[in-house]
N, CA, C and O atoms as a DFTB+ gen file, in Angstrom:
464 C
 N C O
     1  1     -20.254       9.149      18.351
     2  2     -21.462      10.482      19.216
     3  2     -22.689      10.649      19.077
     4  3     -23.202      10.272      18.023
     5  1     -23.364      11.158      19.934
     6  2     -24.672      11.141      20.031
     7  2     -25.415      11.872      18.994
     8  3     -24.915      12.889      18.514
     9  1     -26.694      11.398      18.561
    10  2     -27.475      11.789      17.679
    11  2     -26.847      13.653      17.765
    12  3     -26.082      14.028      18.654
    13  1     -27.476      14.744      16.453
    14  2     -27.435      16.009      16.897
    15  2     -28.424      15.997      16.928
    16  3     -28.852      15.076      16.232
    17  1     -29.732      16.965      17.731
    18  2     -30.901      17.524      17.213
    19  2     -30.999      18.330      16.113
    20  3     -30.084      19.017      15.658
    21  1     -32.048      18.249      15.714
    22  2     -32.505      19.552      14.333
    23  2     -31.905      20.551      14.830
    24  3     -32.144      21.069      15.921
    25  1     -31.076      20.874      14.030
    26  2     -30.673      22.437      13.956
    27  2     -31.020      23.859      12.979
    28  3     -31.071      23.779      11.751
    29  1     -31.243      25.134      13.718
    30  2     -31.675      25.467      12.588
    31  2     -30.432      25.998      11.969
    32  3     -29.315      26.012      12.485
    33  1     -30.973      26.683      10.119
    34  2     -29.941      27.182       9.061
    35  2     -28.944      26.243       8.767
    36  3     -29.080      25.038       8.551
    37  1     -27.621      27.129       8.789
    38  2     -26.410      26.011       8.465
    39  2     -25.655      25.274       9.237
    40  3     -24.539      24.925       8.853
    41  1     -26.461      24.697      11.218
    42  2     -25.480      24.674      12.038
    43  2     -25.521      23.450      11.839
    44  3     -24.384      22.980      11.831
    45  1     -26.513      22.516      11.631
    46  2     -25.987      21.102      11.412
    47  2     -25.157      20.623      10.656
    48  3     -24.672      19.507      10.839
    49  1     -24.685      21.822       9.122
    50  2     -23.115      21.550       7.904
    51  2     -22.279      21.808       9.449
    52  3     -21.562      20.969       9.995
    53  1     -22.457      22.606       9.749
    54  2     -21.458      22.950      10.870
    55  2     -20.915      21.861      11.948
    56  3     -19.824      21.312      11.791
    57  1     -21.561      21.658      12.792
    58  2     -21.554      20.454      13.799
    59  2     -20.845      19.180      12.790
    60  3     -20.024      18.448      13.342
    61  1     -21.178      18.937      11.310
    62  2     -20.588      17.772      10.786
    63  2     -18.950      18.824      10.037
    64  3     -17.929      18.147       9.912
    65  1     -18.889      19.888       9.746
    66  2     -17.355      19.901       9.621
    67  2     -16.743      19.586      11.054
    68  3     -16.142      18.545      11.318
    69  1     -16.986      20.655      11.965
    70  2     -16.333      20.095      13.666
    71  2     -16.539      18.653      13.651
    72  3     -15.888      18.249      14.614
    73  1     -17.046      17.741      13.128
    74  2     -16.766      16.760      13.425
    75  2     -15.753      15.574      13.083
    76  3     -15.303      14.601      13.687
    77  1     -15.612      16.162      11.762
    78  2     -14.959      15.461      10.728
    79  2     -13.281      16.179      10.649
    80  3     -12.459      15.404      10.160
    81  1     -12.762      17.474      11.053
    82  2     -12.036      18.263      11.895
    83  2     -11.500      17.629      13.145
    84  3     -10.323      17.691      13.500
    85  1     -12.505      16.992      13.805
    86  2     -11.773      16.585      15.346
    87  2     -11.312      14.897      14.755
    88  3     -10.171      14.531      15.036
    89  1     -11.730      14.451      14.386
    90  2     -11.466      13.098      13.464
    91  2     -10.604      13.327      12.982
    92  3      -9.997      12.265      12.842
    93  1      -9.981      14.229      12.514
    94  2      -8.748      14.629      11.024
    95  2      -7.543      14.938      12.387
    96  3      -6.419      14.516      12.117
    97  1      -7.675      15.566      13.676
    98  2      -6.452      16.078      14.453
    99  2      -6.344      14.884      15.090
   100  3      -5.340      14.174      15.136
   101  1      -7.705      14.627      15.717
   102  2      -7.458      12.906      16.120
   103  2      -6.492      12.058      15.741
   104  3      -5.690      11.522      16.505
   105  1      -6.558      11.904      14.397
   106  2      -5.832      10.414      13.992
   107  2      -4.366      11.125      13.659
   108  3      -3.466      10.375      13.282
   109  1      -4.120      12.425      13.775
   110  2      -2.745      12.880      13.946
   111  2      -2.554      13.277      15.158
   112  3      -1.363      12.969      15.186
   113  1      -2.727      13.668      16.089
   114  2      -2.441      14.177      17.143
   115  2      -3.052      13.645      18.014
   116  3      -4.266      13.473      17.899
   117  1      -2.377      13.256      19.092
   118  2      -3.195      12.950      20.419
   119  2      -3.967      13.989      21.399
   120  3      -3.966      13.901      22.627
   121  1      -4.474      14.756      20.814
   122  2      -5.676      16.015      21.577
   123  2      -6.844      14.951      22.197
   124  3      -7.780      15.511      22.769
   125  1      -6.882      13.277      22.130
   126  2      -8.260      12.939      23.025
   127  2      -7.561      13.030      24.315
   128  3      -8.318      13.285      25.251
   129  1      -6.548      12.915      24.560
   130  2      -6.061      12.681      25.726
   131  2      -6.355      13.809      26.631
   132  3      -5.998      13.892      27.806
   133  1      -7.169      14.823      25.839
   134  2      -6.537      16.093      26.884
   135  2      -8.294      16.135      27.335
   136  3      -8.691      17.023      28.088
   137  1      -9.176      15.162      26.824
   138  2      -9.900      15.623      27.135
   139  2     -10.616      14.808      28.323
   140  3     -11.744      15.074      28.738
   141  1      -9.870      13.874      28.761
   142  2      -9.902      12.658      30.141
   143  2      -9.551      13.468      30.773
   144  3      -8.880      14.446      30.444
   145  1      -9.962      13.178      31.796
   146  2      -9.590      13.982      33.390
   147  2      -7.405      13.259      33.239
   148  3      -6.853      12.634      32.334
   149  1      -7.000      13.648      34.240
   150  2      -5.290      13.558      34.328
   151  2      -5.147      12.243      34.979
   152  3      -3.997      11.854      35.179
   153  1      -6.535      11.195      35.487
   154  2      -7.073      10.132      35.958
   155  2      -8.068       9.448      35.078
   156  3      -9.212       9.896      35.005
   157  1      -7.615       8.141      34.244
   158  2      -8.792       7.492      33.423
   159  2      -8.953       5.994      33.572
   160  3      -8.078       5.402      34.204
   161  1      -9.308       5.754      33.394
   162  2      -9.846       3.525      32.891
   163  2      -9.320       3.395      31.060
   164  3      -9.409       4.326      30.259
   165  1      -9.036       2.652      30.894
   166  2      -9.050       1.777      29.610
   167  2     -10.690       2.320      28.737
   168  3     -11.124       3.010      27.815
   169  1     -11.053       1.494      29.742
   170  2     -12.826       1.632      29.604
   171  2     -12.783       3.390      29.023
   172  3     -13.061       3.592      27.841
   173  1     -12.526       4.244      29.675
   174  2     -12.840       5.742      29.677
   175  2     -12.453       6.124      28.182
   176  3     -13.234       6.862      27.581
   177  1     -11.253       5.657      27.508
   178  2     -10.540       5.677      26.788
   179  2     -11.216       5.189      25.694
   180  3     -11.464       6.080      24.882
   181  1     -11.658       3.939      25.334
   182  2     -12.115       3.652      24.775
   183  2     -13.779       4.275      23.784
   184  3     -14.107       4.638      22.655
   185  1     -14.277       4.092      24.921
   186  2     -15.557       4.863      25.189
   187  2     -15.236       6.192      24.105
   188  3     -15.830       6.291      23.031
   189  1     -14.374       7.017      24.493
   190  2     -14.100       8.211      24.055
   191  2     -14.033       8.425      22.508
   192  3     -14.581       9.319      21.863
   193  1     -12.986       7.083      21.911
   194  2     -12.374       6.619      20.761
   195  2     -13.433       6.677      20.055
   196  3     -13.821       7.547      19.274
   197  1     -14.104       5.222      20.525
   198  2     -15.177       4.940      19.590
   199  2     -16.280       6.311      19.372
   200  3     -16.785       6.545      18.274
   201  1     -16.479       6.935      20.283
   202  2     -17.539       8.002      19.842
   203  2     -17.315       8.789      18.519
   204  3     -17.975       8.919      17.488
   205  1     -16.045       9.293      18.990
   206  2     -15.198      10.675      17.950
   207  2     -15.523       9.736      16.688
   208  3     -16.113      10.098      15.670
   209  1     -14.997       8.406      16.973
   210  2     -14.678       7.865      15.112
   211  2     -15.538       7.059      14.920
   212  3     -15.314       6.144      14.128
   213  1     -16.831       7.155      15.612
   214  2     -17.821       6.919      14.891
   215  2     -17.560       5.012      14.922
   216  3     -17.514       4.736      13.724
   217  1     -17.428       4.016      15.521
   218  2     -16.501       2.698      15.177
   219  2     -16.596       2.140      16.785
   220  3     -16.277       2.637      17.865
   221  1     -17.338       0.557      16.281
   222  2     -17.078      -0.333      17.740
   223  2     -15.411      -1.237      17.269
   224  3     -15.147      -2.068      16.399
   225  1     -14.244      -0.274      18.785
   226  2     -13.199      -1.400      18.743
   227  2     -13.286      -2.559      20.074
   228  3     -13.238      -2.043      21.190
   229  1     -13.371      -3.598      20.036
   230  2     -12.801      -4.642      20.351
   231  2     -12.235      -4.773      21.935
   232  3     -11.068      -5.140      22.076
   233  1     -12.885      -4.537      22.887
   234  2     -12.531      -4.516      24.054
   235  2     -11.177      -4.984      24.253
   236  3     -10.355      -4.199      24.724
   237  1     -10.792      -6.343      23.908
   238  2      -9.476      -7.367      24.110
   239  2      -8.482      -6.196      23.709
   240  3      -7.929      -5.515      24.573
   241  1      -8.284      -5.998      22.341
   242  2      -7.831      -6.008      21.487
   243  2      -7.566      -4.245      21.686
   244  3      -6.555      -3.833      21.118
   245  1      -8.335      -3.287      22.385
   246  2      -8.267      -2.097      22.171
   247  2      -7.155      -1.874      23.786
   248  3      -6.149      -1.166      23.742
   249  1      -7.413      -2.309      24.548
   250  2      -6.782      -2.704      26.286
   251  2      -5.359      -3.051      25.621
   252  3      -4.399      -2.297      25.778
   253  1      -5.269      -4.420      24.752
   254  2      -3.911      -4.842      24.671
   255  2      -3.328      -3.495      24.193
   256  3      -3.078      -2.538      24.925
   257  1      -3.175      -3.550      23.061
   258  2      -2.583      -2.105      21.846
   259  2      -2.233      -0.801      22.600
   260  3      -1.124      -0.353      22.892
   261  1      -3.537      -0.283      22.853
   262  2      -2.892       0.915      23.954
   263  2      -1.876       0.108      25.241
   264  3      -0.663       0.313      25.217
   265  1      -2.083      -0.202      25.612
   266  2      -1.027      -0.455      26.894
   267  2       0.090      -1.237      26.502
   268  3       0.821      -1.654      27.400
   269  1       0.360      -1.518      25.289
   270  2       1.964      -1.942      24.356
   271  2       2.552      -0.846      24.252
   272  3       3.734      -0.615      24.506
   273  1       1.647      -0.035      23.826
   274  2       2.313       1.007      23.391
   275  2       3.477       2.441      24.249
   276  3       4.247       3.257      23.743
   277  1       3.039       2.137      25.839
   278  2       4.336       2.865      26.778
   279  2       3.473       3.922      26.985
   280  3       3.474       4.334      28.145
   281  1       2.804       4.435      26.284
   282  2       1.625       5.989      26.046
   283  2       1.419       6.276      27.730
   284  3       1.521       7.409      28.201
   285  1       1.094       4.987      28.606
   286  2      -0.048       5.035      29.485
   287  2       0.420       4.266      30.843
   288  3       0.341       3.042      30.744
   289  1       0.948       4.815      32.237
   290  2       1.405       4.557      33.598
   291  2       0.170       3.865      34.480
   292  3      -0.629       4.588      35.076
   293  1       0.096       2.758      34.511
   294  2      -1.323       2.261      35.925
   295  2      -0.422       3.127      36.892
   296  3       0.782       3.372      36.971
   297  1      -1.482       3.452      37.541
   298  2      -1.772       3.736      39.075
   299  2      -2.524       2.260      39.967
   300  3      -2.958       1.153      39.649
   301  1      -2.353       3.014      41.145
   302  2      -2.766       1.674      42.146
   303  2      -3.772       1.228      42.696
   304  3      -4.020       0.230      43.374
   305  1      -4.860       2.896      41.978
   306  2      -6.337       3.014      42.248
   307  2      -6.599       2.652      41.291
   308  3      -6.035       2.690      40.198
   309  1      -8.061       2.017      41.843
   310  2      -9.501       1.351      40.946
   311  2     -10.494       2.084      40.854
   312  3     -10.707       2.730      41.880
   313  1     -11.641       2.348      39.509
   314  2     -12.749       3.225      39.825
   315  2     -13.531       1.396      39.755
   316  3     -13.632       0.564      38.853
   317  1     -14.007       1.437      41.435
   318  2     -14.467      -0.052      41.588
   319  2     -16.534       0.814      41.029
   320  3     -17.493       0.277      41.582
   321  1     -16.706       1.526      40.428
   322  2     -18.253       2.068      39.969
   323  2     -18.644       1.520      39.336
   324  3     -19.868       1.638      39.404
   325  1     -18.085       0.267      37.963
   326  2     -18.856      -0.001      36.808
   327  2     -18.981      -1.557      37.145
   328  3     -19.707      -2.290      36.473
   329  1     -18.006      -2.153      38.548
   330  2     -17.788      -3.133      38.166
   331  2     -17.812      -3.396      39.979
   332  3     -17.960      -2.594      40.902
   333  1     -17.642      -4.560      39.964
   334  2     -17.175      -4.904      41.777
   335  2     -15.145      -5.082      41.622
   336  3     -14.444      -4.540      42.477
   337  1     -14.663      -5.683      40.743
   338  2     -13.676      -5.949      40.351
   339  2     -13.097      -4.636      40.140
   340  3     -12.196      -4.422      40.952
   341  1     -13.293      -3.729      39.369
   342  2     -12.756      -3.044      39.323
   343  2     -12.114      -2.422      37.894
   344  3     -12.164      -3.189      36.933
   345  1     -11.436      -0.919      37.647
   346  2     -10.835      -1.018      36.769
   347  2      -9.455      -0.214      36.792
   348  3      -9.592       0.968      37.106
   349  1      -8.377      -0.558      36.565
   350  2      -7.601       0.384      36.878
   351  2      -7.427       1.585      36.224
   352  3      -7.322       1.764      35.011
   353  1      -7.405       2.318      37.032
   354  2      -6.539       4.140      36.687
   355  2      -5.306       3.892      36.724
   356  3      -4.592       3.075      37.306
   357  1      -5.079       5.201      35.601
   358  2      -3.845       5.524      34.247
   359  2      -4.151       6.545      33.956
   360  3      -5.253       7.087      33.878
   361  1      -2.900       6.956      33.725
   362  2      -2.374       8.456      33.453
   363  2      -1.651       8.816      32.553
   364  3      -0.679       8.129      32.865
   365  1      -1.279       9.439      31.522
   366  2      -0.726      10.037      30.289
   367  2       0.759      10.045      30.497
   368  3       1.363      11.065      30.829
   369  1       1.337       8.882      30.295
   370  2       3.177       9.125      30.339
   371  2       3.466      10.254      29.140
   372  3       3.448      10.266      27.909
   373  1       3.672      10.953      29.944
   374  2       4.294      12.511      29.115
   375  2       5.429      12.667      28.488
   376  3       5.881      13.545      27.753
   377  1       6.075      11.014      29.166
   378  2       7.277      11.284      27.974
   379  2       7.491      10.638      26.712
   380  3       8.196      10.893      25.735
   381  1       6.462       9.483      27.089
   382  2       6.222       8.814      25.466
   383  2       4.573       9.493      24.689
   384  3       4.006       8.871      23.791
   385  1       4.008      10.883      25.276
   386  2       2.998      11.303      24.470
   387  2       2.950      11.648      23.158
   388  3       2.082      11.129      22.456
   389  1       4.059      12.769      22.485
   390  2       4.056      12.529      21.491
   391  2       5.881      11.831      21.018
   392  3       6.474      12.543      20.208
   393  1       6.237      11.237      21.246
   394  2       7.024      10.147      20.502
   395  2       6.098       8.742      20.135
   396  3       5.945       8.796      18.915
   397  1       5.789       8.184      20.371
   398  2       4.765       6.929      20.692
   399  2       3.471       6.957      19.868
   400  3       3.052       6.036      19.167
   401  1       2.974       8.006      20.039
   402  2       1.794       8.359      19.494
   403  2       1.103       7.622      18.319
   404  3      -0.049       7.226      18.141
   405  1       2.314       7.587      17.537
   406  2       1.722       6.901      15.888
   407  2       1.375       5.862      16.450
   408  3       0.198       5.576      16.230
   409  1       2.080       4.968      17.281
   410  2       2.067       3.044      17.236
   411  2       0.655       3.120      18.704
   412  3      -0.069       2.166      18.986
   413  1       0.627       4.159      19.226
   414  2      -1.352       3.910      19.644
   415  2      -2.245       4.145      18.144
   416  3      -3.023       3.210      17.956
   417  1      -2.283       5.306      16.955
   418  2      -3.365       5.625      16.634
   419  2      -3.209       3.846      15.365
   420  3      -4.313       3.516      14.931
   421  1      -2.077       2.962      14.919
   422  2      -2.680       2.300      14.113
   423  2      -3.420       0.998      14.462
   424  3      -3.207      -0.013      13.793
   425  1      -4.395       0.996      15.627
   426  2      -5.507       0.088      16.039
   427  2      -6.896       0.718      15.095
   428  3      -7.553       0.032      14.312
   429  1      -7.103       1.986      15.356
   430  2      -7.979       2.758      14.314
   431  2      -8.353       2.460      13.505
   432  3      -7.833       3.021      12.541
   433  1      -9.689       1.222      13.061
   434  2     -10.006       0.449      11.853
   435  2     -10.407       1.127      10.885
   436  3     -11.559       1.529      10.727
   437  1      -9.026       1.387       9.812
   438  2      -9.225       1.564       8.382
   439  2      -9.773       3.777       8.637
   440  3     -10.871       4.293       8.432
   441  1      -8.329       4.516       9.166
   442  2      -8.346       5.961      10.411
   443  2      -8.598       6.779       8.904
   444  3      -9.045       7.922       8.995
   445  1      -8.307       6.193       7.438
   446  2      -8.523       7.017       6.518
   447  2      -9.887       7.344       5.651
   448  3     -10.328       8.296       5.007
   449  1     -10.265       6.125       5.974
   450  2     -12.101       7.109       5.575
   451  2     -12.691       7.348       6.735
   452  3     -13.877       7.098       6.521
   453  1     -12.636       7.504       7.251
   454  2     -13.140       8.180       8.839
   455  2     -12.648       9.535       8.459
   456  3     -13.301      10.396       9.049
   457  1     -11.511      10.142       7.499
   458  2     -10.910      11.369       7.652
   459  2     -11.945      11.975       6.305
   460  3     -11.953      13.113       5.836
   461  1     -12.423      11.291       6.073
   462  2     -12.901      11.922       4.631
   463  2     -14.568      12.744       4.983
   464  3     -15.180      13.311       4.078
């Protein structure tokens, strides 16, 4: 997440508490998917997870692991804004959303350390 500017009173503590709570909830439930548009790219999903968990995740491993979960459905359209080749759009497979979410979270490096 981006650095928060200097805040007054105890607002910095409140922001830190909110970040910790978001990380905790995101590690246990697939809430971050609700922050994405209905169709999104794997790089967009990776940026979201890296931002929330303040970590860097290997691009190839992230893509491979997230696609192996069965949580995403590949669409025919591509987002060509980032490169000539473009990245395929995906949407969330609602049928597998709750069942397989824990398999998706297995690639977050040491999630227990992020929950403190």
